[in-house]
Structure formats: C-alpha cells, structure tokens
N, C-alpha and C positions, 0 to 999 in steps of 0.2 A: 504494500499499500504506499502511495506516495503522500509524504506530509510536508512537503516544501512550503505548502501555503500557510502552515502555521507561523512560520517566521513572518508572515505578513502582518500579523497582529501585534508583534512585540514594540512597534512605535506607540502603540495606544496603552502601553503599561506604564505611562507616566500621569501624574495629577495634572500637570500643566496641559499636556496633550488632550487628555480625557475632558478636562474643563473647558478648554478652548471648543473641542467638537460639540460638546453638549450646548455650550452657550450659543454657538452659532446655530444649530439646530432649533433651539428653543426661541431665538430671535426671529427665525424665519417664520416659525409658528405663532408668533406674537403671545408667548408665555409670559404671564405676569411674573415679576421678580425673576427674571431669567438668569441673571448672574448669581443670585443667592442659590437657585434651584440647581444650576450647574455646578456649583461648589459642593452641594449637599450630596449630589448624586454622582460625582467623580469617583470616589472609592468604591461604591457599589459596581460601578461600570468597569472598574479595573478588575474587581474581584470575580465578576462573572466571567470576564475573559480569561483570566488567570485560571479559574476553575475549569473552564471548558477546555483549554489548552492541555490541561494535565490530564483530564481524561482522554482526550485524542491521542496524547503522547503514548498512553498506556496501551492502546490498541496495537503499537508495533511490536509488543513483546506478549500480548495476551493470546491465549488459544482461541480459536475461532468460536467454541461454545459460549463464551461471555462476550464476545466482541460487540454484538448487538447493543448490549446495555451501555457499554462504555461510549460507543458512537452516538447513541441516541441522547444520553446526559450530557456529552460534550457539546452537541449541537444546541441543545436545550440551552445551555448556559451562554453560548456566543449569541443565540437568539434573544436572550434576555437583556443582553449589553446593547444589541441593535434596538430593542423595544424601548430601552431607557432614553435613547436619542429622540424619540417620536412621543413619548408617554412619561412626562417627568413625574408622574404620581404612581407609577407602577411599583409594587402591586397595590393598587388602591383599595381592593376587598379580596376576600378569601375566595371569591367566585373564579378568579383568573389564575388561582394556584394549581387547580387540578389539570390534567392533561387535555382534557376537552374531547376525548375520543374514547370509543369503546369497541370491544371485539366481541364477536358472537360466540355462543357456546359451541364447541365442537364436538363433532361425531367421530370417535377414535378410528373407527374402521374404514371410513371413506374420505377422511379429511385430506384435501389437497391444498397446499399453501396458495397457489396461484389462483384458486377459486375463493380463497377466503376474503372476508369483507372487513372494514372498519366503518363505524357509523359516527357522525359528527353529533356531538353533544351541545346544548343550548350555551352553556357557559365553558369556560376553561381557557387555557393558554393557546391552543390551537385556532380557535376562532378570534380571540384577541389579537394575536400576532397577524392573522390574515387581514383584519380589519384596520389595525393600527398601522402596519408596515407596507401593507399592499393595497389596501382600500378595497378589499374583497369581502363582501358580506357572505358568511356561511350560513347554510340552511340547516337548522336543526333536524336530524333524522337522515340527512343525506348519507347515503353509502358509496363506498369507493372499493372496488375490488382489487386485489394485489395485482392481477393480470393488467388492468388499465393503468395502474401506476407504473408498474415495471416497463410497460409498453411505451411509456412516455420519456424514457431516459435512452437517448440515442448511444450511448457508451456500451449499451447491452445489445446492440444490433447483431453481433456475431453470434453470441450464445443464444439469442431468441431464434435466430434463423437455423441454427444447427440443432436445436433441442425442440423448438415447436414448428419449425418449417414455416415461419411467419415473417412478414416484412411490415410491421405496423407503422412504419414512417419512410420517407424518401428524402435523399440528400438533395439540396437545392443550391448550394453554393458556399464559398468561404464567408465567415462572418466578417472578414476584414475587407471584403470586396464590396463594390457598390451595385453589383448586379446579382441577381439570382434568376436561376432557369427552372421552372417547374414543368415536369412531364404532362403531356396532355392527358396521360392515363388517369391522372388524379380527377379528371371530369367524370369518368365512370364511378370512382369511389364516392364523390361528393354528389353524384347524381345532378349535375349543373350542366349548363351549356357554357361554352367559353366565355361568352360576354357576361354571363352572371357570375362566374367564377372570378373573373378580373374584377368586377365590381366589389364582389365579396372580400377578395384578397386585399384590394387597396383599403377598403373601409376597416379593416382589422390590424393592417401593419402600417409601417412608415413608407412602404413601396408604392411606385406607380408604374403602371404597364408602359413598356417602351414604345409601344405602337408599331413595332416591326418584330418579326420572329427570326431567329437564327436558324430554325428548321420548322417543318410541319409538326415535328414531334414535341416542340418547347414551346412555352410562353415564358417571355423575359420581362423582368422587372427591374426597375432602377431605384436606388434608394440607399440608405446607410443604417445599419443596424448598430447604434453605439453599443460598445462592449459593456458599459455600466448599466444599460436600459434592457440587457438580454433577459433578465428576470422579470420584465414587464412586457414581455412579448409572447404571443400565441405560439410562435415558432419554437422549435425545439433547438437545443444548443449542445453541440458535441465539444465539450471542454478540450480534450486531448488533441482533436483534429481542427479545432476552432472552424467547425462546419456548421451550418444551418440545416435543420431538417422541418419537413412538414409532416403532420400526422396524416394517415391515410383515412381516418374516420372523422367526418365532418364535426361530429359532436365532441371530439377531442381538441379541435381547432379553436380553442377558448383559451383566455388569460387565466391560467391557474399557476401561479409561480411553482417553478420546480422545487424550490426550497420546501414548500409545504408537502410536495410528493414524497421527499425523503423523510420529512417528519412522520407522515402516516406509515410508510414502510418499516422505519426504524421503530416506531412505536409498537407495530404488531410483532415484529421479530423480537424486540425486548421482552415483550409479554410472552411470548412463545417460550424463549429460552429460560425465563424465570419460572412460569407456572405449567407448561407443558414439556416439562423435562424428559419424560419418557418418549414422546413423539419427537422431540428435538434431538436426543441422542440416537434415536434410530435413523433419523434422516442423515446425521453426520456420519455414521459408522456403517450403515448397510448399503449406501448408494443406490436405494431402490427408486429414487424418484429424480427426474431430470430437472425438478424444481430447484435441487440443491445448487447445481451449476449456476442457476440464474440468481440465487441467494448470495453464494460466494463472490460472483461477479460484482454485484451490487454493493457488497460489504467492501470490496476492494476500491471502488470509486467513489464511494459517497463522502467520505472526509474531504477528499480533494475539491470535489464538485461544490458541497455546501459552504465550505471555507472560502472558495472563489467568490460564491454569490454574496456571502455575509461581509466579506472584506470590501466588495464593490459597494455595498449598501452603506457602509460606514464612511467610505471615502467620498461617496457622493455629497455627503454633508460639507466637506470642505470646498467643493466645487461652487459652492453658493457664493463664494468670494471672488470668483473669477470674473 
C-alpha cells in the first residue's frame, strides 16, 4: 500500500498553519468571532490529523484481518479535521457522533459481500460530512450495495474485469488534458440520442461539445477538470493514471463524492471484521470467493485515494487568498 500521501498532511501539524487555515475558512463563511474560533479549534484540528495519520501508518505493518478497522478510523479522523474547517461548532450535539450508517442482518449460508448493503441513518457523521463538506443531502433509509460502490472506483477496473467479467465504466481521457472523448457506445447504455447525451453531459460537467468529431465512434468535449475539483464531479477519477472515466449506468452519473464511497465500504468492512469474525476468517483463508480479490485491491488503494481527496479539500481553503 502506498502511503506517500500521508506526508502531505505534515505541514498542517502546526498551530500557526492550522489557525491560519481555519481563520481563512471561517472568514469566507462569515462565521462570527472567526479569529477566536480558529484559535479554539486549532489544537483539535491538529489532533484529528495526527490521530488519523497514526491509524493509517499502522496499516503498513498490520495483518489484513484488522486493516479495515485501521483504515476506517484513520479516514474518520482526517474527515473530522476537514469538517472542522467548515463547521466551527463540530461536534455541536451527540447526534453527529454516531457513524450514521447501518448494515443489514446477514444470512450466514448465502451471504455474499458484493450483494451486501448499507443503509443511511437520519443522523450521524456520514450525513453531516455529506452536507457540510460536499453540500449533498442524504436521504434517510437510502441503501447502497457494495457492488455499486466498488464499481465506482476506477482503480478496480482490472480486478472487476477479471473476476466479474464487467466493465462498469469507460476511460474518456487524461484529467490533465483539456479534451475528453466518449465512445458512442455510451448512447446505448444511457438510452439516449447523441444530441440528448451531449446536452446531458454538458449540463452535468464543465465540458462543452467540440462541435466536430474525431471519428464516427467518438464524441469530443473540451474543457478542464481542475485537479482539486475532481471530488466535485460526476466523472470518476483514476488517481494512479490521472485518468477520467464515465460510468456506464446513467443512474451512477450523479455527483456522489468518492470520499463517501470509501466511507461506506470501509464502514461495512470494519463492521464485518469486528462482528462477523467467522465469515471474515473463512473469506481470508479459504479463497472461496472472488470478492476477496476486490476487497484486497480496494484496501490497497483506499488510503492513497482518500488522503489525496482530503488533502485537496484542505488546500482549497488557502486558494481563497489567490
């Protein structure tokens, strides 16, 4: 597992930097007594980051059997630091302290991880983060399957293709380039005419149709997907390749921050390895399920991916001054 991103957080481990970041963020949001609150929250901010990095560092030497717990709580602590930049009163009540997600009761004999679901609760950290950090309102009772969550992480494309014979997303270009090219085959997946798809894509992204095609097989769009806004896009981002992907299911082409995808997957995996120990042990040691490959691959990339997004979230605050 790559941990190079953890070093990115080290500059935030000083009271001066923490207070400056919080003050800028609070000023932008017109928080009363912003200077006083930035000073009050500076140490909490630092401790959240330090605690999160400690959890994530331990995953380097921990066995696979307990890695989901360390990854989940490491991510949670970094999320709380980010949350503090947009919510100076966090935690204002005990309602936001719970995880805000629940898992269903499992049937031991036929249980498959990829078919499992998590359900969103009315209150809790998940909905609070979604609202305050990303301005996405979560609906109580909404369920997400592990399959739809895993199938929205492009780094898993190879293992999904090999183990499930599926291609849930298509590469459309480099995130660093100003042009993306989308295969016309997406029109069958979305059940749209070309004109309708162009209108739909333009209205949901920062890209505009070029008006001319490189070939009859491709639609070309021009624009620029800023690196720091990648977590605010319905397009999927492959961090290692710096590549953009588009989901092949229209219902998945919605703004759902990938950080929240990792939250839900890590929550469920951490619950399984703590409370479904027998099933978890059998999965790890009998190699009976192809889900194991997906889980291992996900655990290998989640720390790098989430720290990238959360570091970008924090550095966006300083961009206010530019």
